[in-house]
Each structure stands twice: as structure tokens, then as C-alpha cells.
N, C-alpha and C positions, 0 to 999 in steps of 0.2 A: 323641667328643672325645678328642684325644690326651692321654695323661698325661705327666708330667714326663720320665719315662725315654724314652718314644717320641720326644718333642721333641728331647731331648739327643742321642739316637742318630741321629736323622734329620739333625740339624745337622752331626754328625761323620761322616756317611757319605761315603766317597770316591766321586767321580763320574767322574773322569778319571785316567788314568795319570800319575804324577809324572815318568815318564821320557819318554814320547812324546806325552802329552796326548790319547790316543785313549780311547774309551769302555771302561769296565770292565764285566765280567759277574760277577754275584753267583754264587758257587760253594757257599755255605752255611757255617755255623759262623763267620760274620764274615769270610770270605775272599772277595776279589774278584780277578779275573784280567783283565789287559788282552787284549782281542781281537786287537790288532795285534802286540804284542811278547811277550806271555805273562808279563809282570811281575806278581807277586803283591802285593796291598795288603790291609791289614786294617783293619776299623773298630775301635772301642774294645772291643767284645765280643770280636772276633777276637784282638786284641792280648793281652787278659787270658787268654783260653782257651789261646792258643798258649804264653804264658809258663808257665801252670800245667802244661800238658802236658809242657813241656820241663824245668821246674825244680821242680815240685811247688808246693804251696800256700805262701803267704807272707802276712805282715801287709799290710793295706791300704796303709800308708805305703810299704812296699817294692815292692808291685805298682805303685803310682803312679810311683815313681821309675824303675823298670825299664821300664815300658811307655809312660810319658808320658801315661797316662790320668788325669785328675783324680780325686782321692779321692772327690769327691761322686758322680761317675758310677759308680765301683766300689761305693760304698755303696748307690746306687739299684739296681744290678744284683743285689746280694746281697739287698736288701729285696724285690725282685720275684721272687726265687727262681731267678735265672739262674746264680748261683754260691752255694756254701755257704761260710761262713767256716771256716777251718781247724779250729776247735774242734768244729764240728758234724760234720765229716768224720771226725775222730779218734773222736768219741763213737759215730758210726755203725759204725765198724769195731771198737769196743771191746766188752768183756764186763765184767760186774760180778762181784765176788767174792761168793760165796754167804754167806760168814761176816760180812764187814764192810760190803759194799755199795760198796766203792771200785771205780773204773773201772780195768780192766786193758787197757792199750792193746795193739792187735795190732801185729805186725811188718810187715804189708804195706801 
């Protein structure tokens, strides 16, 4: 049985090119390419992934505004482990102070 995320993503999966209406081919990572004209189209996952790759992580509200992907879908993607919230990424790249235990954020 399909879970909520799979249903939402399937409902929002592009099937035809918005430019020429021909069939799209899935290229991976949420990207689709038109077989006829080569136009690229992204599903919700691809829109968020592309935004993060180009601009870095952002709060869910900002991601939603920038990509047009509803906050609920972004939250489900995070919940299902497709993306990590910014705090988790920062913590993963951080170290803790041996003396006080505070997080020392990395510069990369």
C-alpha cells in the first residue's frame, strides 16, 4: 500500500512537457526531460533538491515560497529521510568542544 508521501509525489509527478505536450522521460533525482524538445521539468523532490544545490539549505517556509512546493510535502520528505533539516546538517559537520561540550560549527 502506498504511504502518504508516495501518493502526494505521484499526484505531483509531471507526465507531459508544458511546452510541447510530449512525453517526459525520468532522468533521476526528480528531473524529467522531454523526449521531443529537451525541456527539463522537475517534480517536488527535484525542485527542492535543485534549490538546495543552488542556494544551500533554508527553512521550510522559505523553501516552499521559492519552489512552490507545499510545506506539508517538504515536511513529509524530511520525515521520510529524503532531506535533512538545516540544523541536522550543521550538527553533522560540527564538532563539540572537549571542555564545555558546545557545538563548534564548521566553515564548509
